[in-house]
C-alpha positions in Angstrom: 9.9 16.5 -31.5 10.0 20.3 -30.7 10.6 21.5 -26.9 8.1 23.2 -25.3 7.2 25.8 -22.5 4.0 23.8 -20.7 2.3 26.6 -18.2 -0.7 24.3 -15.6 -2.6 26.5 -13.6 -5.1 24.6 -11.6 -8.4 25.7 -9.3 -9.5 23.2 -7.2 -13.4 24.5 -6.4 -13.0 23.8 -2.3 -9.6 25.4 -2.2 -9.2 28.7 -0.2 -6.0 29.6 -1.3 -7.1 30.1 -5.1 -5.2 29.3 -8.0 -2.0 27.2 -8.4 -0.1 27.2 -11.5 3.9 25.7 -12.5 5.7 25.5 -15.6 7.7 23.2 -17.2 9.3 22.3 -20.1 9.2 18.9 -21.8 8.7 17.5 -25.6 6.3 17.8 -27.7 5.4 15.1 -30.4 2.9 14.1 -33.0 2.1 10.9 -34.4 -1.2 9.7 -36.2 -3.4 13.1 -35.0 -2.4 12.1 -31.7 -0.6 14.7 -29.5 2.0 14.4 -26.9 4.0 16.3 -24.3 6.3 14.6 -22.0 7.8 16.4 -19.0 9.4 15.8 -15.6 8.2 17.0 -12.6 9.5 19.1 -10.0 9.8 19.6 -6.2 7.5 22.4 -6.9 4.5 19.8 -7.5 5.7 17.7 -4.7 5.6 14.6 -7.6 9.7 14.7 -8.1 10.9 11.7 -9.7 7.7 11.6 -11.8 7.5 11.8 -15.3 4.2 13.2 -17.1 2.4 12.5 -20.3 0.3 14.7 -21.3 -1.6 12.8 -24.7 -4.9 14.2 -26.2 -6.7 14.3 -29.8 -9.3 17.1 -30.9 -12.0 15.5 -28.1 -9.8 13.3 -25.3 -7.0 14.3 -23.2 -5.3 11.9 -20.7 -2.8 12.6 -18.3 -0.4 9.4 -17.4 2.4 10.4 -14.6 4.7 7.1 -14.5 7.5 7.5 -11.6 6.7 8.3 -7.7 3.1 8.4 -8.9 1.0 6.0 -10.9 -1.8 7.5 -12.8 -3.4 7.6 -16.0 -6.8 9.5 -16.1 -8.8 10.2 -19.2 -11.1 13.6 -19.7 -13.7 13.4 -22.2 -16.6 15.5 -21.7 -19.3 13.1 -20.1 -16.8 10.7 -19.4 -16.4 9.6 -15.9 -13.2 7.5 -15.3 -12.7 5.3 -12.3 -8.8 4.9 -11.6 -6.4 4.1 -8.7 -4.1 7.2 -8.0 -0.8 5.5 -6.5 1.5 7.5 -4.4 4.8 6.5 -2.3 2.0 6.5 0.9 -1.1 5.2 -0.4 -3.1 4.4 -3.3 -6.9 5.7 -3.4 -9.7 5.1 -5.7 -10.4 8.0 -8.0 -13.3 9.0 -10.1 -13.3 11.9 -12.1 -16.3 12.8 -14.1 -15.0 15.2 -17.2 -18.0 18.7 -17.0 -16.1 20.3 -20.0 -12.9 19.7 -22.0 -12.2 22.3 -24.9 -8.8 21.6 -26.9 -7.2 24.5 -29.1 -4.3 25.4 -31.0 -1.9 23.5 -33.6 1.7 22.5 -34.5 4.1 23.9 -31.3 1.1 26.1 -29.2 -1.8 24.6 -27.6 -4.6 25.6 -25.3 -6.5 22.6 -23.4 -8.9 23.4 -20.6 -11.0 20.9 -18.9 -13.5 21.2 -15.7 -13.8 17.8 -13.5 -15.3 16.8 -10.5 -13.7 14.5 -8.2 -14.1 11.8 -5.8 -11.8 10.0 -3.9 -12.6 6.7 -1.9 -16.3 7.6 -2.6 -15.7 11.4 -0.4 -16.5 14.1 -3.4 -13.7 16.5 -3.2 -15.4 19.7 -5.1 -14.5 20.5 -9.6 -10.9 20.8 -10.6 -10.5 23.5 -13.7 -7.0 22.7 -15.5 -6.1 25.1 -18.1 -3.0 24.5 -19.6 -1.0 26.2 -22.2 1.8 24.7 -24.7 4.2 27.0 -26.7 7.2 26.0 -28.0 10.7 27.4 -26.3 12.6 29.8 -28.6 15.9 27.7 -29.9 18.8 29.3 -27.6 20.9 31.3 -29.7 24.6 32.0 -29.3 
């Protein structure tokens, strides 16, 4: 298990505010060709009290959230996921059609990039572009 810094950037095509970026710190593990990064969401993301797991193989990225927010979303090029997005305030059907997915890296340094079209409760929301950088954290010395 390695300690890592996770930098997540997202842009929504219909959002005039531009790009949102957040940094989290978590743990990276690999088992049987599947990588996992786990981290706690912060107040900056509006999802405090939620634990997120990023799980990926060479062609699939799954985002799993447990806690205040509950959601599992699989991203795979050409795949459309139909899920429920659960918040403390409402539950809404979510559809995400992955238009592209690129996964590069190895050991403790990874670049994950995805683009997907989002529909909430049958209302198209536009495209989300995600770019995630995972870097091994330098051990702190005394």
